[in-house]
C-alpha positions in Angstrom: 148.9 123.6 33.4 146.0 125.4 35.1 143.3 123.5 33.3 145.0 120.2 34.2 145.1 121.3 37.9 141.5 122.2 37.8 140.6 118.9 36.3 142.5 117.0 39.0 140.7 119.0 41.7 137.3 118.4 40.1 138.1 114.7 39.9 139.2 114.5 43.5 136.0 116.2 44.6 133.9 113.8 42.5 135.7 110.8 44.0 135.2 112.1 47.5 131.5 112.8 46.8 131.1 109.3 45.3 132.9 107.7 48.2 130.8 109.6 50.8 127.6 108.7 49.0 128.5 105.1 48.3 130.1 104.0 51.6 128.1 103.3 54.8 129.5 102.0 58.1 126.9 100.2 60.2 127.5 99.6 63.9 127.0 96.3 65.6 123.5 97.2 66.8 122.4 98.7 63.5 120.9 97.2 60.3 120.4 98.8 56.9 117.4 98.3 54.8 118.5 98.5 51.2 116.3 99.9 48.4 117.2 99.8 44.7 115.1 102.1 42.6 112.7 102.1 45.5 112.4 98.4 45.8 113.5 96.4 48.8 116.6 94.4 47.9 117.9 93.2 51.3 119.1 93.9 54.8 122.7 94.9 55.3 125.1 95.2 58.2 126.7 95.4 60.5 130.0 96.7 59.0 131.0 98.1 55.6 128.2 98.6 53.1 128.8 99.9 49.5 126.0 101.6 47.6 125.4 102.8 44.1 124.8 106.5 44.4 121.4 107.8 43.1 120.4 104.2 42.5 120.4 102.7 46.0 119.3 104.1 49.3 119.7 102.6 52.8 117.6 103.2 55.9 119.3 102.6 59.3 117.4 100.8 62.0 118.6 100.6 65.6 118.1 97.1 67.2 118.8 98.2 70.8 116.1 98.3 73.4 114.2 101.5 73.3 112.4 103.2 76.2 109.4 105.4 75.7 107.4 107.1 78.4 103.7 107.0 78.1 102.3 110.3 79.2 99.6 110.3 82.0 96.4 108.9 80.8 92.9 109.4 82.3 91.5 106.0 83.0 88.1 105.1 84.4 88.3 101.8 86.3 85.7 99.0 86.2 84.2 100.3 89.4 83.9 103.9 87.9 86.8 105.5 89.7 88.8 108.1 87.7 92.6 107.8 87.9 95.6 109.1 86.1 98.1 106.4 85.1 101.6 106.8 83.6 103.8 104.0 82.4 107.1 103.1 80.7 107.4 100.8 77.7 110.6 98.8 76.8 110.8 97.4 73.3 113.2 96.6 70.5 113.2 95.9 66.8 113.6 92.2 65.9 112.8 92.5 62.2 114.2 95.6 60.6 112.5 94.9 57.3 109.0 95.0 58.7 109.7 97.9 61.0 110.6 100.0 58.0 108.2 98.7 55.4 105.0 97.8 57.4 104.7 101.1 59.4 105.7 104.6 58.6 107.2 105.6 62.0 107.4 102.6 64.4 108.4 104.8 67.3 105.3 107.0 67.1 103.1 104.1 66.3 104.3 102.2 69.3 103.8 105.2 71.6 100.2 105.9 70.4 99.4 102.2 70.6 100.8 102.1 74.2 98.5 104.9 75.3 95.3 103.3 73.9 96.2 99.9 75.2 97.0 101.2 78.7 93.5 102.8 78.9 91.7 99.8 77.5 93.4 97.2 79.7 93.3 99.1 83.0 89.7 100.1 82.4 88.7 96.4 82.8 90.0 96.2 86.4 88.8 97.6 89.7 90.8 100.2 91.6 91.8 97.7 94.2 93.4 95.5 91.5 95.2 98.5 90.1 96.8 99.3 93.5 97.4 95.7 94.6 98.1 93.7 91.5 100.4 96.0 89.5 102.6 93.1 88.2 99.6 91.4 86.7 98.5 94.6 85.0 102.0 95.1 83.6 101.9 91.6 82.2 98.5 92.1 80.6 99.5 95.3 78.9 102.7 93.8 77.7 101.0 90.8 76.2 98.4 93.0 74.3 101.1 95.3 73.0 103.4 92.5 72.0 100.6 90.8 70.1 99.7 94.0 68.2 103.2 95.1 67.4 104.4 91.7 66.1 103.3 92.6 62.6 105.7 95.6 62.7 108.7 93.4 63.7 108.7 94.9 67.2 109.1 92.9 70.5 107.7 94.5 73.6 110.0 93.2 76.4 108.5 95.0 79.5 105.8 97.4 80.6 106.1 99.2 84.0 103.3 101.3 85.4 105.0 104.2 87.1 102.3 106.1 88.9 98.6 105.8 89.7 97.3 109.2 90.9 93.9 109.5 92.7 91.7 112.4 93.7 92.0 113.7 97.2 88.6 112.5 98.1 89.4 109.0 96.9 92.7 109.1 98.9 90.8 109.9 102.1 88.3 107.1 101.4 91.1 104.6 100.9 92.7 105.8 104.2 89.4 105.3 106.1 89.1 101.8 104.5 92.6 100.9 105.5 92.0 102.1 109.1 88.8 100.1 109.3 90.6 97.0 108.0 93.4 97.4 110.6 90.8 97.8 113.4 89.0 94.7 112.2 92.2 92.7 112.2 93.1 93.9 115.7 89.7 92.8 117.0 90.0 89.4 115.4 93.5 88.9 116.8 92.2 90.0 120.3 89.3 87.6 120.1 91.5 84.7 119.1 93.9 85.5 122.0 91.0 85.4 124.4 89.7 82.2 123.0 93.1 80.5 123.3 93.6 81.9 126.8 90.1 80.6 127.8 91.0 77.2 126.4 94.2 77.0 128.4 92.5 78.1 131.6 89.9 75.4 131.0 92.6 72.8 130.6 94.4 74.0 133.7 91.1 73.9 135.7 90.5 70.3 134.6 94.0 69.3 135.8 93.8 71.0 139.2 90.1 70.2 140.1 90.6 66.5 140.9 93.5 67.3 143.4 92.5 69.6 146.3 96.1 70.0 147.4 96.9 71.4 144.0 94.2 74.1 144.4 95.7 74.9 147.8 99.2 75.3 146.3 97.8 77.5 143.6 96.1 79.6 146.3 99.4 80.0 148.2 101.2 80.9 145.0 98.6 83.6 144.3 99.2 85.0 147.8 102.9 85.1 147.2 102.5 87.0 144.0 100.2 89.5 145.7 102.7 90.0 148.6 105.4 91.0 146.1 103.3 93.7 144.6 104.1 97.3 145.8 100.4 98.3 145.8 99.0 99.6 149.1 95.8 97.6 148.6 96.0 93.8 149.0 93.1 91.6 147.9 93.1 88.1 149.4 91.4 85.5 147.1 88.9 83.4 149.0 88.7 79.8 147.7 85.2 78.8 146.6 85.7 75.3 148.1 85.9 76.8 151.7 82.8 78.8 151.1 80.9 75.7 149.9 82.1 73.7 153.0 81.0 76.4 155.4 77.7 76.8 153.7 77.1 73.0 153.8 78.0 72.8 157.5 75.7 75.6 158.5 72.8 74.1 156.5 73.3 70.7 158.2 73.5 72.3 161.7 70.1 74.1 161.5 66.7 72.4 161.5 63.2 73.9 161.4 61.4 73.8 164.8 58.3 72.2 163.4 60.2 69.4 161.7 59.3 65.9 162.6 61.3 64.4 165.4 62.1 67.8 166.9 62.8 68.0 170.7 60.4 71.0 171.0 57.4 69.0 169.7 54.5 68.6 172.3 54.2 65.2 174.0 50.9 63.3 173.7 48.5 63.7 176.8 47.7 60.6 178.9 
């Protein structure tokens, strides 16, 4: 009786061991790379997979998008400025067979390749391009990574540069440059405003000049504006036309004494 019971227990244990070693359940986002006596014999999953213990092995591969963070890298830009750049890489496995067979550890390989690619690509650009054209840099790094990891069955979907750290001296230099740029724009805008105002004044003068009454009305309007001001000092504008009329009349009323035809000239003697 006891030997039979022991035999049954041993048989149950062997069945459980065989079942645990032979049965695999792969989730929807997983694939299994099957090896029979060390040779690749197919890709399995998702769902129920039955193995022959000690003859077949299976390697699980996750097909979901994986995120790896690239540690800060020292990069020297094309204009010889030293910066520290950190980024994030988004990729996923599209061919589980190549991801397992072609590279030992595709996660570590992709991480190391991302670091070297980030330094080489950003080193071809100036500092201004790094700061202003980050989307273009992300695209350039992604294309290079995607091309190199294609042999591993990996698709790089996105690259995002997180931070670009500068030295304090470079930060101050950029601040001075930005201030000078804002000052230049302010001067240009002020000059354009003066040019437009002068153009409008010239057009207004051309309209008012042919009509003297219009100039008088403008003079009266100016006096009305001055009268409404609360200042204790009042400046009355004097029209130039009146000054020219007075000057012309005075010049016409005066003649030199020795001029020909003057009444003071001496009469000829008889």
